[in-house]
C-alpha positions, -999 to 999 in steps of 0.1 A, spaced: -288 -67 441 -282 -35 419 -288 -39 382 -259 -16 376 -237 -41 394 -254 -71 377 -248 -55 342 -212 -48 352 -205 -81 360 -220 -96 331 -201 -74 310 -168 -82 329 -173 -117 325 -179 -116 287 -147 -93 285 -126 -122 301 -144 -149 281 -137 -132 249 -101 -122 255 -93 -154 265 -112 -171 233 -90 -146 211 -57 -154 226 -64 -193 227 -73 -186 187 -49 -156 180 -57 -160 140 -82 -146 119 -112 -142 144 -90 -142 175 -83 -109 165 -119 -98 166 -124 -118 197 -98 -98 215 -112 -65 203 -147 -73 214 -130 -80 248 -115 -47 252 -148 -31 242 -165 -50 268 -139 -41 293 -142 -1 283 -182 -6 290 -172 -21 323 -154 12 331 -181 33 321 -205 14 342 -183 13 373 -177 55 369 -213 56 368 -218 37 401 -194 52 421 -205 89 408 -168 98 395 
């Protein structure tokens, strides 16, 4: 498997996990978890653009 694809999938899973945990808590540290999920999804976008050459 391509290392970029593995990193993309791991970041995507981390983003989903952080976002779900943040929505579940939604008080105090929940907002930090949501921000971490958004940052993880942004990193996924950059990796995807790099893999597709766009």
